[in-house]
N, CA, C and O atoms as a Tripos MOL2 file, in Angstrom:
@<TRIPOS>MOLECULE
protein
  236   235    59     0     0
PROTEIN
NO_CHARGES

@<TRIPOS>ATOM
      1 N        -119.9970  -64.4400  141.7770 N.3       1 MET1
      2 CA       -119.9590  -63.3220  140.8560 C.3       1 MET1
      3 C        -119.4030  -63.7750  139.5150 C.2       1 MET1
      4 O        -118.4500  -64.5510  139.4480 O.2       1 MET1
      5 N        -120.0050  -63.2860  138.4750 N.am      2 ILE2
      6 CA       -119.5480  -63.5970  137.1270 C.3       2 ILE2
      7 C        -118.4130  -62.6620  136.7290 C.2       2 ILE2
      8 O        -117.4200  -63.0860  136.1370 O.2       2 ILE2
      9 N        -118.5740  -61.3960  137.0600 N.am      3 VAL3
     10 CA       -117.5690  -60.4030  136.6720 C.3       3 VAL3
     11 C        -116.7070  -60.0300  137.8740 C.2       3 VAL3
     12 O        -117.1460  -60.1060  139.0220 O.2       3 VAL3
     13 N        -115.4930  -59.6320  137.5920 N.am      4 SER4
     14 CA       -114.5730  -59.2150  138.6370 C.3       4 SER4
     15 C        -114.8380  -57.7410  138.9740 C.2       4 SER4
     16 O        -114.6700  -56.8790  138.1110 O.2       4 SER4
     17 N        -115.2440  -57.4400  140.1940 N.am      5 PRO5
     18 CA       -115.5210  -56.0510  140.5510 C.3       5 PRO5
     19 C        -114.3480  -55.1070  140.3010 C.2       5 PRO5
     20 O        -114.5500  -53.9640  139.8890 O.2       5 PRO5
     21 N        -113.1310  -55.5720  140.5450 N.am      6 SER6
     22 CA       -111.9830  -54.6920  140.3340 C.3       6 SER6
     23 C        -111.7840  -54.3970  138.8480 C.2       6 SER6
     24 O        -111.4080  -53.2830  138.4820 O.2       6 SER6
     25 N        -112.0330  -55.3880  137.9920 N.am      7 LYS7
     26 CA       -111.9070  -55.1770  136.5480 C.3       7 LYS7
     27 C        -113.0180  -54.2510  136.0390 C.2       7 LYS7
     28 O        -112.7700  -53.3890  135.1960 O.2       7 LYS7
     29 N        -114.2360  -54.4280  136.5490 N.am      8 VAL8
     30 CA       -115.3510  -53.5530  136.1660 C.3       8 VAL8
     31 C        -115.0420  -52.1200  136.5860 C.2       8 VAL8
     32 O        -115.2280  -51.1790  135.8140 O.2       8 VAL8
     33 N        -114.5730  -51.9690  137.8060 N.am      9 ARG9
     34 CA       -114.2400  -50.6370  138.3310 C.3       9 ARG9
     35 C        -113.1720  -49.9590  137.4680 C.2       9 ARG9
     36 O        -113.3100  -48.7910  137.1050 O.2       9 ARG9
     37 N        -112.1120  -50.6960  137.1440 N.am     10 GLN10
     38 CA       -111.0270  -50.1240  136.3450 C.3      10 GLN10
     39 C        -111.5000  -49.7570  134.9450 C.2      10 GLN10
     40 O        -111.1740  -48.6800  134.4450 O.2      10 GLN10
     41 N        -112.2620  -50.6390  134.3090 N.am     11 LEU11
     42 CA       -112.7660  -50.3600  132.9620 C.3      11 LEU11
     43 C        -113.7100  -49.1580  132.9700 C.2      11 LEU11
     44 O        -113.6470  -48.3150  132.0760 O.2      11 LEU11
     45 N        -114.5750  -49.0780  133.9660 N.am     12 ALA12
     46 CA       -115.5050  -47.9500  134.0570 C.3      12 ALA12
     47 C        -114.7590  -46.6290  134.2280 C.2      12 ALA12
     48 O        -115.0880  -45.6440  133.5680 O.2      12 ALA12
     49 N        -113.7690  -46.6020  135.0970 N.am     13 LEU13
     50 CA       -113.0070  -45.3690  135.3160 C.3      13 LEU13
     51 C        -112.1560  -45.0010  134.0980 C.2      13 LEU13
     52 O        -112.0360  -43.8250  133.7560 O.2      13 LEU13
     53 N        -111.5720  -45.9970  133.4500 N.am     14 ASP14
     54 CA       -110.7920  -45.7370  132.2330 C.3      14 ASP14
     55 C        -111.6930  -45.2170  131.1160 C.2      14 ASP14
     56 O        -111.3250  -44.2910  130.3940 O.2      14 ASP14
     57 N        -112.8610  -45.8110  130.9790 N.am     15 THR15
     58 CA       -113.8160  -45.3760  129.9570 C.3      15 THR15
     59 C        -114.3060  -43.9680  130.2390 C.2      15 THR15
     60 O        -114.4250  -43.1530  129.3250 O.2      15 THR15
     61 N        -114.5910  -43.6820  131.4990 N.am     16 ALA16
     62 CA       -115.0370  -42.3330  131.8710 C.3      16 ALA16
     63 C        -113.9540  -41.3020  131.5630 C.2      16 ALA16
     64 O        -114.2470  -40.1990  131.1000 O.2      16 ALA16
     65 N        -112.7170  -41.6670  131.8210 N.am     17 LYS17
     66 CA       -111.6050  -40.7470  131.5630 C.3      17 LYS17
     67 C        -111.4800  -40.4440  130.0670 C.2      17 LYS17
     68 O        -111.1880  -39.3150  129.6740 O.2      17 LYS17
     69 N        -111.7030  -41.4660  129.2450 N.am     18 THR18
     70 CA       -111.5930  -41.3060  127.7950 C.3      18 THR18
     71 C        -112.8090  -40.6070  127.1930 C.2      18 THR18
     72 O        -112.6690  -39.6880  126.3860 O.2      18 THR18
     73 N        -113.9950  -41.0450  127.5890 N.am     19 CYS19
     74 CA       -115.2340  -40.5430  126.9810 C.3      19 CYS19
     75 C        -115.7300  -39.2380  127.5840 C.2      19 CYS19
     76 O        -116.3940  -38.4540  126.9050 O.2      19 CYS19
     77 N        -115.4190  -39.0020  128.8310 N.am     20 ARG20
     78 CA       -115.8920  -37.8000  129.5230 C.3      20 ARG20
     79 C        -114.7410  -37.1720  130.2970 C.2      20 ARG20
     80 O        -114.7420  -37.1850  131.5270 O.2      20 ARG20
     81 N        -113.7590  -36.6220  129.5890 N.am     21 PRO21
     82 CA       -112.5340  -36.1310  130.2380 C.3      21 PRO21
     83 C        -112.7510  -34.9760  131.2160 C.2      21 PRO21
     84 O        -111.9240  -34.7560  132.1010 O.2      21 PRO21
     85 N        -113.8440  -34.2420  131.0690 N.am     22 THR22
     86 CA       -114.0710  -33.1270  132.0010 C.3      22 THR22
     87 C        -114.6600  -33.5930  133.3240 C.2      22 THR22
     88 O        -114.5780  -32.8790  134.3240 O.2      22 THR22
     89 N        -115.2600  -34.7980  133.3430 N.am     23 ALA23
     90 CA       -115.8130  -35.3460  134.5830 C.3      23 ALA23
     91 C        -114.6610  -35.9190  135.4040 C.2      23 ALA23
     92 O        -113.7240  -36.4870  134.8420 O.2      23 ALA23
     93 N        -114.7200  -35.7800  136.6880 N.am     24 LYS24
     94 CA       -113.6320  -36.2250  137.5710 C.3      24 LYS24
     95 C        -114.0400  -37.4450  138.4030 C.2      24 LYS24
     96 O        -113.9160  -37.4530  139.6270 O.2      24 LYS24
     97 N        -114.5270  -38.4710  137.7050 N.am     25 PHE25
     98 CA       -114.9350  -39.6780  138.4200 C.3      25 PHE25
     99 C        -113.7200  -40.3540  139.0360 C.2      25 PHE25
    100 O        -112.6870  -40.5140  138.3850 O.2      25 PHE25
    101 N        -113.8530  -40.7490  140.3000 N.am     26 GLN26
    102 CA       -112.7690  -41.4350  140.9940 C.3      26 GLN26
    103 C        -113.2150  -42.7320  141.6570 C.2      26 GLN26
    104 O        -112.3910  -43.5600  142.0460 O.2      26 GLN26
    105 N        -114.5350  -42.8990  141.7790 N.am     27 ARG27
    106 CA       -115.0550  -44.0810  142.4520 C.3      27 ARG27
    107 C        -116.1690  -44.7090  141.6370 C.2      27 ARG27
    108 O        -116.7780  -44.0520  140.7920 O.2      27 ARG27
    109 N        -116.4330  -45.9810  141.8910 N.am     28 VAL28
    110 CA       -117.5260  -46.7080  141.2560 C.3      28 VAL28
    111 C        -118.3460  -47.3400  142.3780 C.2      28 VAL28
    112 O        -117.8000  -48.0340  143.2350 O.2      28 VAL28
    113 N        -119.6470  -47.1010  142.3710 N.am     29 SER29
    114 CA       -120.4960  -47.5940  143.4540 C.3      29 SER29
    115 C        -120.7740  -49.0840  143.3180 C.2      29 SER29
    116 O        -120.6390  -49.6640  142.2400 O.2      29 SER29
    117 N        -121.1630  -49.6870  144.4320 N.am     30 LYS30
    118 CA       -121.5520  -51.0900  144.4400 C.3      30 LYS30
    119 C        -122.7830  -51.2860  143.5620 C.2      30 LYS30
    120 O        -122.9100  -52.3170  142.9020 O.2      30 LYS30
    121 N        -123.6940  -50.3070  143.5450 N.am     31 ASP31
    122 CA       -124.8820  -50.3930  142.6990 C.3      31 ASP31
    123 C        -124.5010  -50.4820  141.2130 C.2      31 ASP31
    124 O        -125.1140  -51.2350  140.4560 O.2      31 ASP31
    125 N        -123.4910  -49.7130  140.8040 N.am     32 PHE32
    126 CA       -123.0170  -49.7530  139.4180 C.3      32 PHE32
    127 C        -122.4990  -51.1520  139.0800 C.2      32 PHE32
    128 O        -122.8520  -51.7190  138.0460 O.2      32 PHE32
    129 N        -121.6680  -51.6980  139.9510 N.am     33 ILE33
    130 CA       -121.1010  -53.0320  139.7260 C.3      33 ILE33
    131 C        -122.1980  -54.0930  139.7320 C.2      33 ILE33
    132 O        -122.1680  -55.0180  138.9200 O.2      33 ILE33
    133 N        -123.1650  -53.9670  140.6400 N.am     34 ASP34
    134 CA       -124.2910  -54.9080  140.6850 C.3      34 ASP34
    135 C        -125.1130  -54.8400  139.4060 C.2      34 ASP34
    136 O        -125.5810  -55.8700  138.9210 O.2      34 ASP34
    137 N        -125.2970  -53.6440  138.8490 N.am     35 ALA35
    138 CA       -126.0450  -53.4790  137.6000 C.3      35 ALA35
    139 C        -125.3110  -54.1480  136.4410 C.2      35 ALA35
    140 O        -125.9360  -54.7880  135.5950 O.2      35 ALA35
    141 N        -123.9940  -54.0040  136.4010 N.am     36 ILE36
    142 CA       -123.2000  -54.6540  135.3630 C.3      36 ILE36
    143 C        -123.3130  -56.1750  135.5000 C.2      36 ILE36
    144 O        -123.4410  -56.8860  134.5030 O.2      36 ILE36
    145 N        -123.2650  -56.6600  136.7220 N.am     37 GLU37
    146 CA       -123.4280  -58.0920  136.9810 C.3      37 GLU37
    147 C        -124.7870  -58.5770  136.4820 C.2      37 GLU37
    148 O        -124.8690  -59.6180  135.8290 O.2      37 GLU37
    149 N        -125.8460  -57.8420  136.7770 N.am     38 ALA38
    150 CA       -127.1940  -58.2230  136.3630 C.3      38 ALA38
    151 C        -127.3250  -58.2120  134.8390 C.2      38 ALA38
    152 O        -127.9310  -59.1150  134.2630 O.2      38 ALA38
    153 N        -126.7650  -57.2040  134.1910 N.am     39 HIS39
    154 CA       -126.8160  -57.1230  132.7230 C.3      39 HIS39
    155 C        -126.0350  -58.2880  132.0950 C.2      39 HIS39
    156 O        -126.4540  -58.8420  131.0790 O.2      39 HIS39
    157 N        -124.9240  -58.6470  132.6930 N.am     40 THR40
    158 CA       -124.1150  -59.7540  132.1730 C.3      40 THR40
    159 C        -124.8720  -61.0700  132.2950 C.2      40 THR40
    160 O        -124.9050  -61.8660  131.3560 O.2      40 THR40
    161 N        -125.4740  -61.2920  133.4510 N.am     41 ARG41
    162 CA       -126.2720  -62.5130  133.6440 C.3      41 ARG41
    163 C        -127.4170  -62.5690  132.6350 C.2      41 ARG41
    164 O        -127.6640  -63.6140  132.0330 O.2      41 ARG41
    165 N        -128.1160  -61.4520  132.4500 N.am     42 ALA42
    166 CA       -129.2460  -61.4060  131.5190 C.3      42 ALA42
    167 C        -128.7810  -61.6690  130.0880 C.2      42 ALA42
    168 O        -129.4600  -62.3680  129.3360 O.2      42 ALA42
    169 N        -127.6370  -61.1190  129.7110 N.am     43 ALA43
    170 CA       -127.1080  -61.3400  128.3670 C.3      43 ALA43
    171 C        -126.7740  -62.8090  128.1410 C.2      43 ALA43
    172 O        -127.0400  -63.3480  127.0670 O.2      43 ALA43
    173 N        -126.1930  -63.4580  129.1480 N.am     44 ILE44
    174 CA       -125.8480  -64.8770  129.0300 C.3      44 ILE44
    175 C        -127.1080  -65.7200  128.8990 C.2      44 ILE44
    176 O        -127.1810  -66.6020  128.0440 O.2      44 ILE44
    177 N        -128.0930  -65.4550  129.7370 N.am     45 VAL45
    178 CA       -129.3510  -66.2020  129.6890 C.3      45 VAL45
    179 C        -130.0200  -66.0180  128.3270 C.2      45 VAL45
    180 O        -130.5090  -66.9880  127.7470 O.2      45 VAL45
    181 N        -130.0480  -64.8050  127.8170 N.am     46 ALA46
    182 CA       -130.6660  -64.5330  126.5230 C.3      46 ALA46
    183 C        -129.9600  -65.2740  125.3980 C.2      46 ALA46
    184 O        -130.6080  -65.8420  124.5190 O.2      46 ALA46
    185 N        -128.6200  -65.2690  125.4260 N.am     47 ARG47
    186 CA       -127.8580  -65.9720  124.3890 C.3      47 ARG47
    187 C        -128.1140  -67.4760  124.4450 C.2      47 ARG47
    188 O        -128.2730  -68.1110  123.4030 O.2      47 ARG47
    189 N        -128.1570  -68.0540  125.6480 N.am     48 VAL48
    190 CA       -128.3900  -69.4990  125.7790 C.3      48 VAL48
    191 C        -129.7920  -69.8450  125.2990 C.2      48 VAL48
    192 O        -129.9770  -70.8360  124.5930 O.2      48 VAL48
    193 N        -130.7770  -69.0430  125.6720 N.am     49 LYS49
    194 CA       -132.1600  -69.3160  125.2680 C.3      49 LYS49
    195 C        -132.3570  -69.1770  123.7610 C.2      49 LYS49
    196 O        -133.1880  -69.8820  123.1870 O.2      49 LYS49
    197 N        -131.6230  -68.2990  123.1160 N.am     50 SER50
    198 CA       -131.8040  -68.0940  121.6790 C.3      50 SER50
    199 C        -130.9280  -69.0240  120.8380 C.2      50 SER50
    200 O        -131.0350  -69.0280  119.6120 O.2      50 SER50
    201 N        -130.0760  -69.7990  121.4730 N.am     51 HIS51
    202 CA       -129.1720  -70.7030  120.7670 C.3      51 HIS51
    203 C        -129.9410  -71.9230  120.2670 C.2      51 HIS51
    204 O        -130.7930  -72.4540  120.9790 O.2      51 HIS51
    205 N        -129.6450  -72.3690  119.0410 N.am     52 PRO52
    206 CA       -130.3170  -73.5830  118.5420 C.3      52 PRO52
    207 C        -130.0210  -74.7950  119.4230 C.2      52 PRO52
    208 O        -128.9760  -74.8610  120.0710 O.2      52 PRO52
    209 N        -130.9300  -75.7330  119.4420 N.am     53 SER53
    210 CA       -130.8050  -76.9040  120.3030 C.3      53 SER53
    211 C        -129.9300  -78.0050  119.7200 C.2      53 SER53
    212 O        -129.8690  -79.0960  120.2860 O.2      53 SER53
    213 N        -129.2640  -77.7530  118.6230 N.am     54 LYS54
    214 CA       -128.4120  -78.8100  118.0550 C.3      54 LYS54
    215 C        -126.9510  -78.5650  118.4300 C.2      54 LYS54
    216 O        -126.5380  -77.4400  118.7110 O.2      54 LYS54
    217 N        -126.1970  -79.6410  118.4250 N.am     55 GLY55
    218 CA       -124.7870  -79.5420  118.7570 C.3      55 GLY55
    219 C        -124.5400  -79.5710  120.2500 C.2      55 GLY55
    220 O        -125.4700  -79.6490  121.0530 O.2      55 GLY55
    221 N        -123.2470  -79.5040  120.6120 N.am     56 VAL56
    222 CA       -122.8730  -79.5570  122.0230 C.3      56 VAL56
    223 C        -122.1010  -78.3070  122.4690 C.2      56 VAL56
    224 O        -121.6910  -78.1930  123.6240 O.2      56 VAL56
    225 N        -121.9140  -77.3740  121.5240 N.am     57 THR57
    226 CA       -121.1230  -76.1840  121.8290 C.3      57 THR57
    227 C        -121.9950  -74.9310  121.6860 C.2      57 THR57
    228 O        -122.6730  -74.7410  120.6770 O.2      57 THR57
    229 N        -121.9600  -74.0990  122.7030 N.am     58 LEU58
    230 CA       -122.6170  -72.7970  122.5880 C.3      58 LEU58
    231 C        -121.6970  -71.9010  121.7880 C.2      58 LEU58
    232 O        -120.5270  -71.7280  122.1320 O.2      58 LEU58
    233 N        -122.2320  -71.3280  120.7120 N.am     59 LYS59
    234 CA       -121.4120  -70.4650  119.8580 C.3      59 LYS59
    235 C        -121.9270  -69.0540  119.9040 C.2      59 LYS59
    236 O        -121.3700  -68.1720  119.2490 O.2      59 LYS59
@<TRIPOS>BOND
     1     1     2 1
     2     2     3 1
     3     3     4 2
     4     3     5 am
     5     5     6 1
     6     6     7 1
     7     7     8 2
     8     7     9 am
     9     9    10 1
    10    10    11 1
    11    11    12 2
    12    11    13 am
    13    13    14 1
    14    14    15 1
    15    15    16 2
    16    15    17 am
    17    17    18 1
    18    18    19 1
    19    19    20 2
    20    19    21 am
    21    21    22 1
    22    22    23 1
    23    23    24 2
    24    23    25 am
    25    25    26 1
    26    26    27 1
    27    27    28 2
    28    27    29 am
    29    29    30 1
    30    30    31 1
    31    31    32 2
    32    31    33 am
    33    33    34 1
    34    34    35 1
    35    35    36 2
    36    35    37 am
    37    37    38 1
    38    38    39 1
    39    39    40 2
    40    39    41 am
    41    41    42 1
    42    42    43 1
    43    43    44 2
    44    43    45 am
    45    45    46 1
    46    46    47 1
    47    47    48 2
    48    47    49 am
    49    49    50 1
    50    50    51 1
    51    51    52 2
    52    51    53 am
    53    53    54 1
    54    54    55 1
    55    55    56 2
    56    55    57 am
    57    57    58 1
    58    58    59 1
    59    59    60 2
    60    59    61 am
    61    61    62 1
    62    62    63 1
    63    63    64 2
    64    63    65 am
    65    65    66 1
    66    66    67 1
    67    67    68 2
    68    67    69 am
    69    69    70 1
    70    70    71 1
    71    71    72 2
    72    71    73 am
    73    73    74 1
    74    74    75 1
    75    75    76 2
    76    75    77 am
    77    77    78 1
    78    78    79 1
    79    79    80 2
    80    79    81 am
    81    81    82 1
    82    82    83 1
    83    83    84 2
    84    83    85 am
    85    85    86 1
    86    86    87 1
    87    87    88 2
    88    87    89 am
    89    89    90 1
    90    90    91 1
    91    91    92 2
    92    91    93 am
    93    93    94 1
    94    94    95 1
    95    95    96 2
    96    95    97 am
    97    97    98 1
    98    98    99 1
    99    99   100 2
   100    99   101 am
   101   101   102 1
   102   102   103 1
   103   103   104 2
   104   103   105 am
   105   105   106 1
   106   106   107 1
   107   107   108 2
   108   107   109 am
   109   109   110 1
   110   110   111 1
   111   111   112 2
   112   111   113 am
   113   113   114 1
   114   114   115 1
   115   115   116 2
   116   115   117 am
   117   117   118 1
   118   118   119 1
   119   119   120 2
   120   119   121 am
   121   121   122 1
   122   122   123 1
   123   123   124 2
   124   123   125 am
   125   125   126 1
   126   126   127 1
   127   127   128 2
   128   127   129 am
   129   129   130 1
   130   130   131 1
   131   131   132 2
   132   131   133 am
   133   133   134 1
   134   134   135 1
   135   135   136 2
   136   135   137 am
   137   137   138 1
   138   138   139 1
   139   139   140 2
   140   139   141 am
   141   141   142 1
   142   142   143 1
   143   143   144 2
   144   143   145 am
   145   145   146 1
   146   146   147 1
   147   147   148 2
   148   147   149 am
   149   149   150 1
   150   150   151 1
   151   151   152 2
   152   151   153 am
   153   153   154 1
   154   154   155 1
   155   155   156 2
   156   155   157 am
   157   157   158 1
   158   158   159 1
   159   159   160 2
   160   159   161 am
   161   161   162 1
   162   162   163 1
   163   163   164 2
   164   163   165 am
   165   165   166 1
   166   166   167 1
   167   167   168 2
   168   167   169 am
   169   169   170 1
   170   170   171 1
   171   171   172 2
   172   171   173 am
   173   173   174 1
   174   174   175 1
   175   175   176 2
   176   175   177 am
   177   177   178 1
   178   178   179 1
   179   179   180 2
   180   179   181 am
   181   181   182 1
   182   182   183 1
   183   183   184 2
   184   183   185 am
   185   185   186 1
   186   186   187 1
   187   187   188 2
   188   187   189 am
   189   189   190 1
   190   190   191 1
   191   191   192 2
   192   191   193 am
   193   193   194 1
   194   194   195 1
   195   195   196 2
   196   195   197 am
   197   197   198 1
   198   198   199 1
   199   199   200 2
   200   199   201 am
   201   201   202 1
   202   202   203 1
   203   203   204 2
   204   203   205 am
   205   205   206 1
   206   206   207 1
   207   207   208 2
   208   207   209 am
   209   209   210 1
   210   210   211 1
   211   211   212 2
   212   211   213 am
   213   213   214 1
   214   214   215 1
   215   215   216 2
   216   215   217 am
   217   217   218 1
   218   218   219 1
   219   219   220 2
   220   219   221 am
   221   221   222 1
   222   222   223 1
   223   223   224 2
   224   223   225 am
   225   225   226 1
   226   226   227 1
   227   227   228 2
   228   227   229 am
   229   229   230 1
   230   230   231 1
   231   231   232 2
   232   231   233 am
   233   233   234 1
   234   234   235 1
   235   235   236 2
@<TRIPOS>SUBSTRUCTURE
     1 MET1         2 RESIDUE 1 A MET
     2 ILE2         6 RESIDUE 1 A ILE
     3 VAL3        10 RESIDUE 1 A VAL
     4 SER4        14 RESIDUE 1 A SER
     5 PRO5        18 RESIDUE 1 A PRO
     6 SER6        22 RESIDUE 1 A SER
     7 LYS7        26 RESIDUE 1 A LYS
     8 VAL8        30 RESIDUE 1 A VAL
     9 ARG9        34 RESIDUE 1 A ARG
    10 GLN10       38 RESIDUE 1 A GLN
    11 LEU11       42 RESIDUE 1 A LEU
    12 ALA12       46 RESIDUE 1 A ALA
    13 LEU13       50 RESIDUE 1 A LEU
    14 ASP14       54 RESIDUE 1 A ASP
    15 THR15       58 RESIDUE 1 A THR
    16 ALA16       62 RESIDUE 1 A ALA
    17 LYS17       66 RESIDUE 1 A LYS
    18 THR18       70 RESIDUE 1 A THR
    19 CYS19       74 RESIDUE 1 A CYS
    20 ARG20       78 RESIDUE 1 A ARG
    21 PRO21       82 RESIDUE 1 A PRO
    22 THR22       86 RESIDUE 1 A THR
    23 ALA23       90 RESIDUE 1 A ALA
    24 LYS24       94 RESIDUE 1 A LYS
    25 PHE25       98 RESIDUE 1 A PHE
    26 GLN26      102 RESIDUE 1 A GLN
    27 ARG27      106 RESIDUE 1 A ARG
    28 VAL28      110 RESIDUE 1 A VAL
    29 SER29      114 RESIDUE 1 A SER
    30 LYS30      118 RESIDUE 1 A LYS
    31 ASP31      122 RESIDUE 1 A ASP
    32 PHE32      126 RESIDUE 1 A PHE
    33 ILE33      130 RESIDUE 1 A ILE
    34 ASP34      134 RESIDUE 1 A ASP
    35 ALA35      138 RESIDUE 1 A ALA
    36 ILE36      142 RESIDUE 1 A ILE
    37 GLU37      146 RESIDUE 1 A GLU
    38 ALA38      150 RESIDUE 1 A ALA
    39 HIS39      154 RESIDUE 1 A HIS
    40 THR40      158 RESIDUE 1 A THR
    41 ARG41      162 RESIDUE 1 A ARG
    42 ALA42      166 RESIDUE 1 A ALA
    43 ALA43      170 RESIDUE 1 A ALA
    44 ILE44      174 RESIDUE 1 A ILE
    45 VAL45      178 RESIDUE 1 A VAL
    46 ALA46      182 RESIDUE 1 A ALA
    47 ARG47      186 RESIDUE 1 A ARG
    48 VAL48      190 RESIDUE 1 A VAL
    49 LYS49      194 RESIDUE 1 A LYS
    50 SER50      198 RESIDUE 1 A SER
    51 HIS51      202 RESIDUE 1 A HIS
    52 PRO52      206 RESIDUE 1 A PRO
    53 SER53      210 RESIDUE 1 A SER
    54 LYS54      214 RESIDUE 1 A LYS
    55 GLY55      218 RESIDUE 1 A GLY
    56 VAL56      222 RESIDUE 1 A VAL
    57 THR57      226 RESIDUE 1 A THR
    58 LEU58      230 RESIDUE 1 A LEU
    59 LYS59      234 RESIDUE 1 A LYS
């Protein structure tokens, strides 16, 4: 896993509390965490593919 499920869960619940205070979210599903993992992997792949081929450091 690239992302920490416990950190994703905490951030999602904290964000929900701030952005949607009337909603009473208390849990985060495995599907939600898996989707975040997939989006993170896709973002990394996209950044690497769009990076110029010169140098030795990904910026």
